[in-house]
Every structure is written in C-alpha cells, then in structure tokens.
N, C-alpha and C positions, 0 to 999 in steps of 0.2 A: 570228746572235747574238740577234736579236729573238725568234727561235723558241725559243731556249734560255731566254730570260727569261720568255716566256709559259708554257713548261712548268714552270719553277720557280715562277712565281706560282700556277699552277693547283695544283701540288703543295702549295704553302704553304696555299692556301685549304682544300684537302682535309684537310691535316694539322690545321689549326685547327678544322675541323668535327669531325674525329675526336676531337681533344683535348676540344673542347667537349662532344661527346656522352658522353665518358667522365668528365666532371666530376661529382663526388659531389653529390647533391641535399640531403644532410643532413650536419651536422658529424660527423666521425669516419669517414666513408667515404673509401676510397682511390680507388675507381672506382665508377661507377654500377652498381647491381645489375642482373642480366641482363635482367629483364623491364621495367625502367623505360623509359618512352617507347614501348613496344610496345602495339599494340591487337590484340584477338582477331581471328583470321581467320575465325572461325565466328560465326554469328548469336548475339548475346548473349541469354540468357534474361531474362524478366521477373523482377522481384525475388522474387515468390512461387513461381516455377517451379523455382528452383535449390535442390534438396534432396539434396546429395551423400550417398551411402551411406558411413558411417564404416567404415573397415577396422580400427579399434581393437578389440582383443580384451582385455577386462578383466572381472573378476568383476561380476556383476549380482545385485542383491538386491531384487526387487520387494517392496513392503510394502503389501498391500491393506488391512490393518487396523492401526490405531495400536496401539502397544505398551501404552499405558495409556489409560483413558477420557479423553475430550476434551470440554471445554466450548468450543463455538464462540461466541466473544464477538461475532462480526460476521456474523450470519445474516440474509440477505435472502430471505424465502420467494419461490419462483417464481410463486406464485399468491396469490389472496386468502386470508384467514384463515378459511375455512369449516372445519367439522369434517372434511370429506373431504380438504381440502388439508393440514390438520395431520397426518392419518393417512398421507397419501402421503409427506410428508417424514419422519415418524417411521419408516415402514417402511424407509427408506433408511439410517437412522442406525446400527442394530445391526451390519450388516456392516462398517462403517467404525470402529466403537467410539466413535461420537459419543454421549456420555452426556447432554448438555444443549445445547439451542440457545437462544441469546438473540436474539430478534427485535429487530434493531437499526434497523429502519425508523423513520423520523421519523413514527410513527403519530400522527395527530391525536387530540386528547382524545376526540372523538366516536367514534373507532374503537377506543378502548382496551377498553371493556367488551365489545363483540361479539367481539373477538379473545380476550379472557380467557375468555369463555363458551365459545368454540369449543374452546380448549385443554382446559378443564375437562370438556367433553363428549366429548373424543376418547379414543383408546386410549393417549395419551401425556401424560396429566396428570402434571405433575412433571418432564417432559422438555423443556418449552419454556416460556420466560418472556418478558415484554414489557418493552421500554423504550418511552418516549413522546417525541414530538417537541415542539418549541417553535414557537409561531406568532410568527415574527419579521417579519412583514409590517407595513409602515407604522409602524415604531417612532417614537414621539414622547414628549413629556413625560407621565410617568405610566405608560408602557407596561411598564417594568420591574416595577413593583409588581403590575400586572395579570397579567403572564406568570408571575411568581413565585407568585402565589396559585393560578393554574391548575395549576402544577407541583405544588404541595403537595397539591391535591385529587387529581391524577392518581396521585401516590405513595400516597395513602390508598386509592385505588381499586384498587391492585395493581401499578402500574408500579414497576420496580426500578432504573431509571436513566433518563437522558436519551439517547434514541436519536439516531442519527447526525446531528449538525449538519453538514449537507452543505456542499460547497464554495461553493454560492451565498452562504453567510454569509461576508461579506467580499469576495466576488467580484462579485456582481451584485445582491443584494437592496438595495432602496432604502428610505430612511426616509420618513416622512410628508412631509418637506420636499423630497423628490426627490434628496437627497444619498445617497452610498453608505453603507450601514450598516457601519461599521468593526467589526472583531472586538472591539476593546477599548473600544467605546463605553461610557462610564460609565452611561448610562441603564439598561443591562442588569445592573449590579452587584447589584441585589436578587435577580435570578434565581440568580446564582452563589452569593450568600450563603445563599440558601435551600437550594441543593443541598449546600452545606457543612454546614449545620445538620442536614439529613436524612441526611447521610453517603452519598449516592448518587453513582455515577460519572457524569461528563459525557463522552460519546463524541463526539469532534470531528474532523471531516474538513476540513482547511484546505488550500485550493489544490489542486494536482495536481502530477505530477512536474515538476521544474524545467525540463526540456527543452520542456514545453508552452508555456513563456513565452519561449523562445529562438528565434532566427531559424530558419525552416523551410528549411534547406538540407541538402546531403548529408553534412554533418558532424554533424547532429542524430541521435543514436542512436534516437530515437523517430519518425523520419521516416515510416515506414510507417503507424504508428498515426495520426499527424496527417494523413497523406494520406487515410486511410480515414474519419476522423471529424473533419469540419470544426468541430464544436462543441467540440473540445478544443484549439483554437488560441487562445492568449491573448497573441499578440505585439503586438496593437494597444494602445498605451499611452493612446490617447484613449478607449478603452472599458474597459480592465482595468488594475488595479494590477499592479505587478511581483511576481514570486515573493517576493523579499526584503522587499518592503513588507508583504505578507500575513504572512510569517513574523515580522516585527518586531511587528506588531499582536498576533498570537497569543502571542508570548513575553511581551509586556507584560501581557497578560491573565493568563497563568499566574502571573507574578511578583506581580501585584496580589492574587491570591486563593490564598494558600499552603495554605488549609485545604480547598480543593476537590480531589476525586480526579479528575484529568484523565487521560483515555485518548486518545492520539493514534492515530486510524485510520491504517492504512498506514505505521506508524512515523513519522508526520509527514512522509512523503516524504523521509526522510533515510536510508533503508536503503542508499543509494549513498554515504553519508558518515557512517559509524558513529561516527567520532571526534566529529563535531558532535553527534550524538544522545547520545553518552556524556557530553559536557559538559553537555547539558541535564539528563540524569538526575542528574548530580553536583550541579547547582545547585538542582534542584527535587525533593525527596524525595517529593512528592505526585504525580509525573508517571509515567505508564506508556505503553507503546507496544503497539499491536496490529498483527500482521504480515500481515493479509490483503492479497492482490494484489501483494505485493512479494517473493514467493519468488524471482523471477528475480535480484534483487540479492543475496540471501544465497547463492544457489547458485553465483554466479560468483566469490565471494571466500570459499572454504570455511575457510581458516585464520583470517582476520580475523573472519568471522562466528562461528566456533566460540568464539574467545576472548571476543568481545563477549557472546554468550549466556551463557557461564560467568560473566563478570564481573557482568552485569546480570540474572542469572537470576530475581531477585525483581521485575523491572520489565516483563516481557514477557508478553503474553497471546496465546494462539492465536486466530485468526479467519480466516475464508476469504473473506468477502464474498459473491459470487454462489454460489448453491447448485447446484453441479454435482457429483454424487457421484463421477464418474469422475476428477475433478481432485484430490480429497483425497489419494490415494495418492502423488502427486508430493511433497506436503508431508511425509508420513511418510518417504519415501525420503530426502529431503534432510536431515531432522532425525535420523533413526535409523541411517543407514548412512554408510559412507565411499566409496560408489560414485563412479565418475568418468565425466564426459563423457556425460551423458544428456540427452534432450530436455526442454524445457519444453513446456507444453501450448498456448501461444498464440504463434505466430510474430510477431505484430505487437507484442507486448510485448518480446520478446527474440530477437535473432538468435543469441545465444550458447547454449552448453550449460550444464548444471547439474552440480554436484558435491555429494556428501554432506558434511555438517559433523559427523556422528558425535557427537551430544550424549550426555553421561552420563545415566543413568536419573534421577538426582536433579534434573537440570535439566529433562529432559523432563516430569517430573511437575509441576513448577512452571509451566512454559509451557503444558502441556496443560490443567491444571485448577486447581491449588492457588492460583495467583495470582488467578484470577477469583473463586474462593470467598472469598479473603481480603478483597478490596476491594469486593465487592458484597453488601451485607447481604441476607439472606433468600433467597439462592439455594438451591434444593433440593440436598441433600448426599447423598441416597441413591445408592449405586452408585459413590461415589468413595472411594478408600482414605483412611484417617485420616492417613497420613504419606506 
C-alpha cells in the first residue's frame, strides 16, 4: 500500500512538473512554444559573429546614384579644409549625384575664412558652402549679445547658417558659474533673434538616441553600440540630464522663437516615433528635420515612413552626417525603391534589415534639394532643376 502511494505521489509530482513546463509564458498561449526553456547544445556565437545567410529571394535594385541632384545638408568633411581636401571630396560627389555639400561642422569663426578661401581656390567652387559654429563656452551675463554680434560678422563673411550645435549643448557644456548650460537659457535669446533677422537656419543636434539614456541591459536595442562606445552612455543622472529633460528644453526654445528656421539634426532622434515628430511639425511651421544617421529607423517601418515623408514632404532635408561615399547608395535604395529585407551598413546601429519606402519623384525632389534651397538663403542653385 505504501509503495502504491509512493508511486502515485511520484507520478503526481512528475505530472505537476510536466503541466508546469507546459504552462504558457505569455497571455494567449495554450502551451509553451517548443523552444521555450531550451538552451543551445552548441557553442553560442559572439554577438558580432552571427550573420546568417538569408535564403529570401526577392527583387533587388541597387541604386549607386541618386535619381535627382542632392544637397547634403549635414556634411562633415573627413579631413581639414585645405584645397586638396575639398577637391578629394568633390571628386567623390559626381558619381553619387551630390550637387552641393553644406559643411555643417561647428567651424569656429577663426576657421571660416580659410575654409571659404580653400573652397574658392578648389575645382568645386559653388559646390560646397560653410555654416559656422557658436562659442557657447562659459556663458554668463552679456554673452548672448557678444555671440550674436560674432554670428552677424560671420554671416557677413560668408557663412550661410549656424553649423551643428552639438549634443554637448545641453548635455555637458557648463556656464561661467559652473552650472549646466540649458538649451533654453534666456541669455542666448539675442543669438536666436539675430538668426531670425538674418533668416539663416540653425542646425541643432540635441541629445542622442533615447536608448543611450536607458538602462544598459539586454532589452536595450542599442546595447552593442553602447558596449563599444562608453562615451555614449548617459544613464548616470548625477552627471547627465534625462532624454526627456533635454527634449523639453529644446521644445521650449523652439516655441519661444517662432521666427527662427530650426533644423533638427537626425530628425531630433524621433525617427523611431514619427507620430511625435509629426506633432512637432504641426505645432511649429518653422521646424524642419534632417535625416542623417537615422536611415535604420525609416527602413524598418517602410509603410509608416512612406506616409510620413509624403505628408511632411516640405519639412524634411537630406543629410548624411559622416562622409563615407559607399554608404550613400543605401539611402538612395531606401528612398527610391520598394526593395525588401536588405542590410544596413553598420551592425552596431541596427540588427534589423531595411526596406525601401518608394517615395514619389515629387517628394524625392523636395527632400533631396528643393527644401534646402528654400530655407537657406544664398545657396548656389546651379545644377538644380527649377521645379
């Protein structure tokens, strides 16, 4: 009798274990999926070693050259601005159909004239123009007026806009009193008022992708990039403001200066939330977005991205960021084709594949060149279609 009870008890325990093992792990499951709870019997690859060959057979349309001439609103030259450097970059432009490069570096005022002289002496005069940086170090009483006066002088000298206000603005730059220089600090209002009067665009890079501010765990889709680049980790709230705090400062600044032409580098880091960016465009008719270095987000949401580009076709500017000629064709392919499931060029930015969003020609023309010509006074127009 005792033996029968023992067998029954053992059977009950095994049955309970079997039932427990089969319990669904998410609502809506009837039983656990086959591989849940199993571990690979083979040695697991390192994260950068696993590159499975795709067996998908679909049409491919490589696009080595843009369909229409392009203005790169976000160009960072790979070298100094000597005549030879300008010529090297210029030689790479024609095969890609790059008609004009805007040097978006935060070039100091002292470097503006040498750069303009190099362009003028190169083979590509009229194919490259300069923005200029702002010296935001040690801001204190009276700094805004001083920076504004220097900006006016730089524009008179040939600068066509304010070059990339880098993420350090708001994130790490300190004021003269040692406090963090907030993006919407009223001391800088004279600078933005001057830009509005001169009708020049302000090209602003605020923060970094939102995941850079989130916990560095295996749920973070930018884990690999953060593992590779420790200087992109902003989780420490004793050192850095939060992503949303920076966005709030930026948005207050934009709202306070409705006559400034604001251009958000990297689409304001909202390419992963186009509804949010669309609401910003709706609120601020003076706001534009530049799409450099966020192609991976457009390419993973082709239908949503297509509709967004069509709806806001007057508000989007092409930009690439780093100058790597072999990377431009990925942009052309995403924007000009309906191709499916192809690689992005940097695995640490995106583990996923890209899809073409198939933009109409009228939208391509605006994104590639027409919007930049419209919002940036005195850009060279030679080589760009009239419509």
